[in-house]
N, C-alpha and C positions, 0 to 999 in steps of 0.2 A: 141398907143403903140405898141413899136417894139417886134417881137417874142423872141429875146435874153432875153427881160426883164420880161417875161412871166413865172411865175412857172411851173416846171414840173408837170405833172399828176403823179397820183401813179403808173401807169402802165408805164409810162416814167420813173419813177426814178428805178423800179423793172429792168428795162431792162439795166441799166448802170452796165459796168462790173466793177469791184474791180482793181483797178490798185496800187500795192505796198501797203503802212501801210495806213490804213483808218485814216484820224483824226477824234476825237470826236466832231461833230457839235451839236449834239442833246443835251439840256440841259436835258432831261428828262434820256438820257443814263449817263450822267455824275454824276446825284444824284444817279441812280441806283448804278454805281460802287460805290462810295464814301459810300453810306450805306452799299453795302455788306462787304466793307473793315473795315468800323467802327463795324462794328457787329462780324466779325470775330476777329478784335482785343478785342471788349470788351468780347465775350465768351472766347477766350484766357485767357484774365485778368481774368475774374471770374473762370475759371478753375485752373490757377495757385493761385489764391487767395485762393480756396476750399482747393486745395492740402496743402497749406500754415497753413491754418484753421485746417486742419486734423492733421498735424503735430503737430502742438500746442496741440490739445487735444490730441493726443498720447501722448507726451511729459510730460501732467498733470499726467499720469498713474505712472510715476517714483516716484513720492511721495508717491501714493498709494502702490508702490511695496516696499518703503522702511518701511512702517509701517507692510508690510508681513514680511519681511525680519527682523524685530526685535520681530517676535514671534505672531504677530495677525494673525488670519485665517477669511476669509471673504467667503460668499458665492458668485456665479459667478453674482448674479443680483446687488452686490453693484458697480460694476465697471459702472453700469450706471449712478451713482452719479458723478463720475470721467469725465463724456464724455459730450460734448455741440456740436449738431449738429448731432447724430448719432441716428439711430432710432432702435428699437427692432425688428427682422423679424422674428425669429425662435427659436425653442428649440428642440433639436435633439440627436444623442449620437453619439459618436466616440468609437467604440470597447465596454467596458461596462462603460465607462464614460459619463456623461452628457456634452452636448455642447450646447453652446448658440451662437447665432450668430447674430453681429449688423452690419448695413449696411449704409455706408457713401454716400449719394447722389452726383453724378457727372455727368456731361454732357458728357463725353465721355467714360468713363469705371467707375461704382459704385468698390467701396471698402469695404472689409469684415474686421471685428474685431471678431476673434473666441475667445470663452473663455471657456476653457475645464476645468471641475470640478472632484476631486476624489470621490471615493465611499462615504467617509463622508460629501461631498458636499462643500468643500473649493476649491478655485481656485488653479490649478495646472500648467496652461499653456495658455499662450495667445499669439495669433498671428494675422498678418494682411496679409495674403497669399490671392490674388484676385483669384487665380486659383480653380473655383468650383471643378473641376474634380481633382484635387491633394489631395491624401490623407495622404501625411507627412505634418503634422504640424511644421511649421519652426516659432518657438517662439522668438518673441522680449523680452518676458520677460518669464523666466521660473527658475527651480529651479534644482540645482546642488548641491555638496557636501558642498557648501559654501552658501547655502539656495536662495535667489533669486538674480538673476542676470538678466542684460538687455544685449543681445545678438546684438553685431555690424553688423553683417552678417547672417540674418536669413537663415536658411537651410542649414547651413553646415552639412555634413555628419559625422554621428558617425565615431570615429577612429576604431572603431572594424569593420570589412566586416563583409558583409553577405556571410555564407557558403552556397554552394548548398547542397542537402542533402547526395550526396554521400561522400562530403566533411566532413560532419558533423559525419557522422557514421567513417569515416577513422581516425578523430580527438580522438573521443572517445577511439577507440584502440590504438592510438598513445599517449595517456595521461597516460592510465593506463598499457600500455607497461613497462613505466620507472620505477625504483625503488622508494619506497616511502621515504619520508625525515625520518631523525631518530628522532624520538619524545621520551621523556622520558615516562614510563608508568602513569597513572591515578592515582589521590589520591583523594578522594572524602572528602571535608570539611564540617564537620556537623554544624549545627549553634551553637553558643556559647552558653554555659548553665553557671548557677550560681553553687554556691557550694551545692546546693540542688538536680542537674541534673535538673534545669526546665530551658527552653528555655528564653534567657532575650527576652525584647521587640525589641531591635535591633539586636539580634542573628542572624537571618536569613540575614538580609542585612550585617552585617560585614560579614560571611561565605561566600555569595555569592558572594560580591565585592572580596575577597580573593580569591575565586575560579577563576574568571574571570582574575583577575589581574596573577595568577600563570599560567593560560592556555595560555594565549597570552599577550606578554610583549613589543609590540605588536604583533610579529612574535609569530607564534603558539609554543608552548613549551611542552605541555602535551597531551597525547591522551586522552582526553575527551572533550564530547560536557556539556557546562555549564547549555544548554537548559534541557538537560534530567536529569541533578542532580536537577534544580528546580522543574522541574514538578513532578519528582519522590518524593521528600522531601514533596511538597503540598499533594499529593496524599494520602501519607500514613500519614498525619496530624502531621509530623514532622517540622512545619514551625512558627506556631503561637506563641508569648511569653507566658510563663508560663505552655506550654505543657512539659511533662517529656520526657526525651529523654532516652527511654529503650533500651537494646540489642536486643528484638524481632524486633524493628521498624529499626534499624540500620542494623541488616543481611537483612531485606527485601529489603530495599533500596540497598544495595551492590548487592544482586542478581538480582533485576531488571536492576540495572546500568551495570552488567557485571564487577564490579570493586572489588579487592580482599584488598585494602589498603584504610586507611581513616585517618582523622586527626579529634580529638576529642577536640576543644577549651573548654576552663572553665575561667571564672573571677572568683577570690576570693579575698577577704581580710584578709590579714596576717600584723600583727604588725600595724593596722590604714593605711596599705598602699593595694593598688589594685594592682592584677598580672595578667597577662594573663599567663595561662598557656597551652602550647600545644602539646599534645599525641599523637605520630604516631603509629597505630596498623597495622598488617596484614603483617609485615615484614616476608620473606621466613627463616629468620634467628632467628625469633622468640623476637629481641630486639625491645624496644619500646622507641625509642628516644623521650625526653621532651625538649621544648625550652619555658623559662620562661622570661617574660618582665615586667617591670614596667609601669602601666599604669593607667590612670585616665580617670573621665567623660569628661574632657575639651577634652583630645587628643584621644577619641575613633574613630575619622575619620583616625588616623593612623594605627588603629590596624590591619585592612585588609592588608595593604603595609607589615607589620611586619611577618602576618603569610604567605603569599605568599613568601616572602623573604626565610623564613623559610625552608620550602617544595622545592624551585626551590635550593638552597645551598645542602640540605640534598640528592638531586637527583644528586648533582653536574652538573647543569646547568650552561655553561657558561654565564655570563651577561656583557656586557658594563656597565661603568659607568653611563652612559645616560638611559639605561633600569633600572638598579638599583633605580636612581632617580624617574624614571616614575613611577615604582612601588609604590617607597615608598610616594610618594606626595599624599595627602587626595583627594579623587575622591568625596568625597559630603563633604558639611560645618556643617550641623547642625544634630543633632542626631533626631531632628523631620523629617528629610526628610529620614533619614533610617526607622523610625517606620511607614510614610507610604509607604514606598517600601514594606514592609510587607504585610500590609494591601492591597494593591492594586495587588501586586503578588498573593495571596490567591483568591480573588474575580476574577481576571481578567483569572485564571486557568479555573473556570466552570462555569462563570456566562456570557453567550455568548454575552448579552445587554452590560454589562460593557466591553466585548472585541470590540465592536465596537464603543462605546463611549469613549475608553480609551485615555486619555490626560495626558503626565506628564510635568506638568507646572514648576515642579521643577526642569527640566533638563536645563532649561534656566541658572540657577542659579548652576547646576552642569554641565556642558557641556562635562566633562571629564570621568562621571560615566559610566563605560563600562557594570556594571551590569545592570543599571537602563536603558541604551539604549537597551541592550539584552533583556530585557522584553518588553519596549515599541514596538521594531520592530518585536518580535515575536506575539505579540497580534494585529498584523493589518489583516484585510481580505485579503486586496488585497497584495499579495506577492510581487508581481513585483513594486508596487510604495508606500507600507506603510512608513511611517516615513519620506517621504520626506521636512516636513514641517521645521523641524529642521536639523542643521549640525550635522553629525555621525563623531566620530572618526576613524582612520584605525585600533584600536583594536577590534572594532564591526566587521569590515569585517574580520578579522582574526580570531575571537572566535566562528565562528559558525554562526551567524547572517548572513547568505550571500543572499538570494535572494532579501531581501528587499532593499539591497544596490544597486540595480540595476537600471540604468537611465530612465528616463520616456518616451524617443523618441526611446530605443531600440526596435527591433524586437525580437520576442520568440526565434528566432536562436541565434541573438546575446545575448540575456539574458542567454540562455543556455550555450553558450561558456564562458561568464563570470563566470558562476558558475563552470563551468569545470575548469577553470583555477586554481581553488583551490585545485583540487585534490591532488597535491602531499603532504599538509598537514593536509588534511581532510579528505581521503580515509579510508572506512573501518568504519566511524562514521554512524549511523543509520539515524540521521536526514541530513544530508549532503545528502546521496543516495537517501532518501525519496524525498529531493527537487530537486534532479537531474530527478528523475522521474517523479516527480510532473509536472515540467517544459514541460516534453516530451509529457506527456499523455493530459493537458489541455493546453497548449499552443499552439505547434507543430502541423503541418497538421497532420491529423489522418494516413492518409498511409505512411509519414515520421514514425510517432511513432510506427507503427506497427513494421516496418522494425529494429527500433532503441532500443525499450524496450525491447524486449528479451536480447539483448545483455548487455543493462545497467543491468537487474536481474542477469545475469550470473556472470558479474563482480561482483556485491554485494556480492554473493553467495560465490564468490572466495575468497574475501576479508574479510568478515565475517559472522560466524553463530552464533553470541551470541545471548542470550533470547532478548535483547533488538533489535537488527536488524531483528530477525525472527518476533517479533509482530508486529514491523513498517514494515516490507514486506507484511505482511499480508493485514494490513490496506493499502498500496498501492493496491493490488490486488482487495480489496473489493471495493475502490473508482474507479478503474478501470473497474470493473465489471459492476458496476451501469452505469457508463459512456455508455457502450456498450448496456445495456438494456435500459436506459433512464425513465423517470416516468410514461410512458402510461399504461395503464390497460394492463393484461396479456394479453388479447384477442387481441390487435394489435402489440405487440410485434412479430417481424419475428422470422422464425426458427434459422435462422443464427445467429441472436441477442441473440436468447435464447441459443443458444449452445453456444456462446462465454461468455456469463454471466454466466454459470454453470460451463465453465471449470475453468474460473479466481477464481470462490469461491471456487472450488476445490482446486485449488492451495493454495488460503489462507489458507484453513482448513488444508492441509499438513502442511503448515509453523507453524500454531499454534500449531498442537499435537507434532511435534517436538520442539517447544519451552516449552511445559508442562512436555517432558520428559527430557529437559536439565535444568529445574527450576520448581520443583513442588511446590515450594511456590510464583511463579508468579502469580497475582490476573488478570494483563491486557489481557492474551491471553484467559482466561474463557470469559473474557466481549466480546472480538471480536469473539468466537464463536457463541456467542449469534447471532451477527450481520450476521453471515455467515448463520446459521439457518433459519434467516428470509428471505435470499434469496433462498435457498437450499430446504424449505419447511419441514424442519424437525420438529418433535413433539414437545409439550409442555414439555414433559418428560427430553427430551435432554436439551432443554432450561433451565428448573428448575435444573436439575442436574449442570450444570455449573455456574449458577446464584448462588447456594448454595455454590458452591466450591469456588467461587470469593468473597464472603461476608464473609465466615467463615475464608478465609484468611485476608482479609482485610474489616471489616465491614463498613467502609466509603468510599468503591468503588463506586463511584458516575459513573464511566464510565458502572459498572456492570448493575447499575439502568436504567441508559439510553438507554443502548442495548434493556433491556427488556421494557423499554415504549415504544420503535420503534417496537418492535416485536408483541406487543399488539395492536397497531392500529386497528381500526376496517377492514380497507381496507386489512389486513394482516391474523391475528390470533386472534385479541382481540372479547373478549366477554363483556358484562357489568358485568357480574358476575366475570370475571378474572380481569378487569378493578377495580372493588370495591375490591376485594383482594388484589391486587397489591396497592392500595391507602392505606390500612392498613398497608401493610408492610412497605409502605414508612414513614407513620406515625410512626409507633412502632420505626424505625431505630434512629429516635430523632436527626440525625446528622444535624441540621441548619446549621451549619456553613461550610457543604459541599453541601449544597444546594439539600439535598435528599428529606426532606419534601416538598420543593417546587415543586416535581412532581406532587403533589395531584390535584391542579387546572390544569394542562394539561391533567390528568388523566379523572377528573368530566367534562371536557369541551368534551373528545373524548366520556364519554357515553351520553350526552345529544343532542350535536350537530350533525344535519341533515345536512351533506354538499351539496346533491343534490337540497334541499330546502331553504338552507342559513339562517335557523333559529334553535333555540333549540325546542327539544320535550319538550313541557310544562308539560305534564304529569310525564316524567321522571323527568323533574326538580323540581317539585311540591312532589315529593315521598318522604317519609322519609328516604329510605337509602341515597339520596342525600345530604340532608340535615344534617344528622349526620356526613357524612364526612366533610361536611363545617364547622359544628360547632368544630369538633374535629380537624380540622387543625387550627381553630382560637384559641383553648384553647391550643394547642401544642404549637402555637407561644408566647401566654402569658406566659407559663411555662418558655421558653428558653429565650425570650428576655424582658421579665417584662413589664416596661413602654415603652421600646424603640423598637416597632414592626415596621418592614419595611413598607415603605409605599405601597409596591407591595400586602403584605399580608392584610393591611387595606382595600384597594381599592378591593380586590377580594372579602373580607368578606362583606364589605358595600354592593355593587353591589347583591351579592346573597343572602343576607337577607333579602334587601328589594325588591328583586325580587319575593322572593317564598313567600312574607309576613311575615316575621318576625321581624315587624318594630319594637318593643322594642328591641330585640337583635341589630339592625342594628343602633340605634339611636348615641351610643357612638362612634361606628366608622366614621359615618357621622360628629359628632362633630368635630374629630381629622381631618378630608379631609376639612372641613370649614376653617381651621385654615390657614390666610394667613401672611406672613411678606416679608417686601421689602427687596429686595436683592440690591446688589452693581452692577454698571455699568462698562462696558467695555469702553476706552478711547472713541472708534470711537462711541459708542451708545449715551454718552452724549448728543451730538450735536441733534440728531433727535429722541429720544426714551423717554418714563418716565420711571422711575426705574421700573424692574421687579419684580414682586408679586412670591414669593416661597411659594411651596404648596405641601402638599403630594399626593395631587390629582392625576391621570392619566388617563387621557382621553383615552387612549389605551382599559381601561378596561370598562369604560361606552360608549364608541362609540362615544359620543356627550357632549358638556355641556347641551345641552337640557333634553338629558337623565339623565343625573345627579340632573337636577333640577326636573326633573318630580319623580324621585324616592325620593329625598328629600322631595318633597312635601306630597308624601304619608306616608312617615315617621313620618314629623310633623303632618301630620293630624290625625293619630293613636296615637301618644304619648305626643303632647302638647293640652294644652285647653286654651292658651293666643290667643290673636289676629292672632299672626304668625301661630299657628294650624287651627285658624278656616278660614283664607284666603288660605293656603295651601288646605284645605279639598273642600272650594267651587272652587277652580281651576280643584281639581282633578274629583268633580264632573260634572262641564262644561266640561271639555275633555272628559268625560264618557257619556255624552249626559244624564245625570240625573238630569233634570231639577227641579223636584220636592224637590229633596234632596239639590239643589243649591240655592233653593226658601227659603227653610228652613234654612239653613245656614246665608244667607245673613239677613235674619230677627234677628238673633241671634249674628251677628258680632257687636261688640261696638268699632270703630277705636281709637287709642289711640294718632295718630300724624295725620297731614295733608297729610303724605305721605299714612296711611293708609285710610282714605276719598277718596283720588284720586282714588286709586286700587278697594275699594267698589263700587265707581260710575261706573270704566270701568267695573267690572263684572256685575254689575246690567245692564247697557248694553246688555252687551254679553247673560244675562239671558232674556233680552226683543228678541234679535235678535231670540234666538233659539227658542221661543215661535212663533214669525212671520214665521220663515222658516216652522214650523211645520202646519202653519194654511195657508201660502201663496203658498208653496212649490216652489217659486222660488224669490229669490232677487239679484238685480243689487246695488252691493253697491256702493256708490257714495264714492269719494275721503275723502270725510270729515267723514263718517261713519266708514270708514277703517281705519282712524287716531283714531278715538275714540276706536275701537275696538281691531287691533292688539297690541300686547305688545311685546317687546324686552326681549328676554329671555337669561339670562346670567346665569353661574352656580349658584351664589349667590342670583341671584336678578330677579325679572320680572317687569316691569313699562310697563306703555302704552306709545307706540311711540310719543303719543302728546306731552309728557313730554321731549323729547329728541329734540332741535332746528334744528338738522339736516333733520327730516321728516317734510314735508311741502305740503301745498295743493296747485299746481300750475295747475288751469284751471281744465281741466278733468284727471288730474294725481295725484296720491299720489308719491311724490319724495323725494328720499333719496339725499340729495344735501350736499356731504362735501367737504370745500375749502381746504382741504389738512392740512399739518402737520403746527401747530404754537404754540408756547409756550403756548399761551393762552387759546387753544380751544384743544390742545392736537393732539391725531391721532387714529384714530379707525382700527385697522387691517382688522376686519371682523363684522360682525353683522348677527343675527337670528331672525325673527320676526315670530311668530305664531298666528294664527287666535284662539281665545279662545274655541270655542264652537266644540265639536265633534260631525261628521254626519257619518251616514251608505247610502249605496246605493244612491249616490249623483253624481253630475257632477260639477265640477269646471273649470271656464275658465277665461281667461282675456290674457292681452297683456304686455310684459315685454319689456323695451327698456334699454340703458345705455350709458355713453359716458365716457372717460378716461381709464385708465388703471386699467381693472378688471382680477384677477386670474380666477375668475368663480362666475357664479350666479346659485345658488341651488333654485330650485322648490320642495320642500318638501311636500309627502303626506303619509298616511300611518305612520305619525309622532307618536314618542314615543319608549321608549324601550319595552313595553309591545306589539306592534306592528311590522311592517316590517321595520317601518323606510327606506321607499323607496324615492329617491329623483332622480329628472332630473338635471344633471349638463352641464351648457354652459361655456365651457372653450374658450375665446378668444385667448388665446397664442397659443392654439394649433388647433384653429378652429374646435373644435368637441365638439359633443352633447352624452352625456353617460347616461344611464339608471342603477342606482346603487340600490341594496337593501341589506340592512345590510352589507356595503362596498364590494358586491359582483360585479361585472360588469355582466348587464344583455343585454346589447346592446348598441350600439354607431355608430354614423352616423355624415358626414360632416356638419359642423354647418354653415347656411347661415349668411347673415347679418341680424342685429337686425333692426327692432322690431321683438320679438317673441311673435308669438299668439298662445297660449297653450290651451289644455283641457284635463282634466282627468275626465274620466266617469267610475264609480266603481259600479259594484252589489256583489251580495253573492258570486260568483264566481271568476271575474277576472276583472282586472284593465286595461282599454284601455286608453293607455297613447298616447297624440299627443302634441309632444313638439315644433312642427311647424307644419303649413299645410303641408299636403303629406306625411307625415312621421308618422307612428302609431307603438306602441310597445304593446304587449297585455302581461299582466302576471298572475300567477294562484293568488287567494285570499288563503292564508293560515292560516290566522286570521282574519275570519270575526267579527270585534267588532268596536264600534265607534272610528273616529282619528280623529284628526284637521289637518290641514295643514300650511304651511309657505313659507318662502322664506328666501335665504342667500346669502351672498355677500361677497366675499374675494377679498382685494385689493392688487394690486402689488407694487406701490412707493409711494411717497409725495406729489403727484400732486392732483389737485383738481378731482373729480370724480362725476358722476351722474347716479341713477339708479331709474326707475319709474315704476309705475304698473298702469294700466287703465285697465277701462270695464270689473272691475273683477265683477263675475256673481256665485252665489251658488243656485244649482238646485237640489231639493229633488226628485230623481228617483222613490220610490215606499214608 
């Protein structure tokens, strides 16, 4: 064979130089290139498909947004049901609101969907901004004046430019250098009364609607803030139907508001016809103009417009035809809506919990009702974002409810400028200036606030020094003083902070002293001086002097009682003797409609609760002095309410009566709390949830359903002699490790139903276990034994988990295996299981595991309301482990991946808690008594979940 036909050696091939473009001769190389090209094309195709799927997924939210736009409210986690392919990543905070982040997996770059919740827990903003470091949320679904809208160009800047600090100060001076707009003097419209001078059931709603219409048409027409009028009428009791409208209350209101002229409307029946008679009082000429209109029950929504036009025409305010039509148009449709407004305004003004939960459903039927909007927005906690769920009219903006109308995405500087723009028509009004200062002190940069606030105070003093303004200025000084000091212990407050704190309180004291000189009949200034005394360390004599003066002027002044209650906190100036005495004063007041006797539970808790130990002082709680006040509180409520006692009162009495051993007294209260009725469903709930159960029971009072059940068992054990009482007594005896008593009671128990027999069998096995533990000292519980002994404790029931098909034995595990929601199986949001036998000085150990979306897993020890109710909480969404005792966090750590091998070792002095290997917490034993243990589980969605327990061991140490 010739050399030219011989294959070249590797070395020869490597030495051949490349000339021009090389041809692809190797089959392997061709395959490699084609593979790379195909792979890249596939990846690009997958990425494009993923983006298309993501876009389709996001578009599904539009229908969801439409539901919100139509008035429904949803929690942030509800978004998950409308997304496919997104996975939950984390939960965090954005400013003061909650932020949920979902992630779309992508080959090139992951995309995030962020969901922002309001303080009330409702969705207020969503965005798909992929930049992790960008703070501004560019929403594609958001709220504006028209409700929910879909933004085509996310991230557009607000039309209001951000101002530099020096420009902000210059802008304030510039605005207030202009002359104020000419506005007619204010006239207070008192509630409509009948021919006996008693306020009608809709009287306050009619007058406040007329007041808002007269003040704003929608442009500002009258120098008066409707919020001040409403608050003053409620504080003086000049509000609810049936109340006698007397001249003294009228004078108190006028002096507090700072207005001399007022209108007194009356509806009377003459010759079989109803007439509205509107009398004007306080004219400098002494003339009392009177306006008369024929009215009827059917056209009562027209009455506010008639009254507002009478006043504006009398003041010679020029109105266009459109404005007159707007005023005369009925703002609400039904009399029942007006009655609801009266009730809600009364409660909202003094009940903090109602204020947080306040919802005005009938505003959707009455969207132009300015007085109702004013109350709704004025009741929100977050002044910069409240009321965003529903659209608001321009009249709300012009009538004085200002800061609530600011956009979600505005910076604090932009919010301040939006409020400042309304100065021409609102300057001089107390609540307007206080909101300017609130935004400056609470939202702006602290250095900027320190430069800006003195000028704002000076402008306010120049504009108005009426009683109302002085009291409101003092409140701002007090709030700003506490901002400087903080809530730290006195020893940890710096000298500079203490100096600023005291100076600001002295400024508040000066304003209040001047307010009292200008209006000796003003009660609010005396109440605020009690708050000043708390910070300045003024004595009890000073406080009592101003308290007595406030309640002598206005016996139902809740502000005075609230201020004294704060002053008497034990960390300030309270003693048990003073607290008991003040509780007696609150009961003697008897103004339940003003919430004054309702201070008694707070005062009694202050007496017995030991904050540093997170428990109640049992000796004080068992004292006759404590029980006498509890019983007095209950008797006073029965006298005032009859059979319709509020749920909070019933819960407080039931808990304290049972916890202090007054079982016979507690029985009727527990019977009331046991009543359950089926409520109605919201539209979106029908698909996924069973009908809600309505009850007077409040878990916040008892701490947990298990605590309620334990106290209920004690009540039944001591008041009932049937099988229900016997079973309750057996469960209580086993939990207290009183095994002889449990054995005796089991022999006496005569079951009536199959369910009774099943429960007696379980309790008999529990008794056997207790005896066995006492003898063997250490027991490894098999999954079958655990299935037969543990009970699922709900508020009104306790049954062995062997009766629940979700609990099963799988190999060496006890498993809670839920297939998720279905119409046939229903859906359980959470479950708690407890071991029936109480132990002392023992060690409990085992291994926990889970799969699926769980909100938290609880390992409960020292269980029960009479013990410490301690628990280890594993929180998968937060990747955190917490140790909690009576609701107070005692420790926290990062949560590793499951399974969790735990142990709890207790003796008479301390608990050694190890939630996972390598992590140990130690807590002091404060109530060395037998206690049970258990496990809890909370789920987060509708998907299947699994929770398992294995290698469970109970060991008696002593």
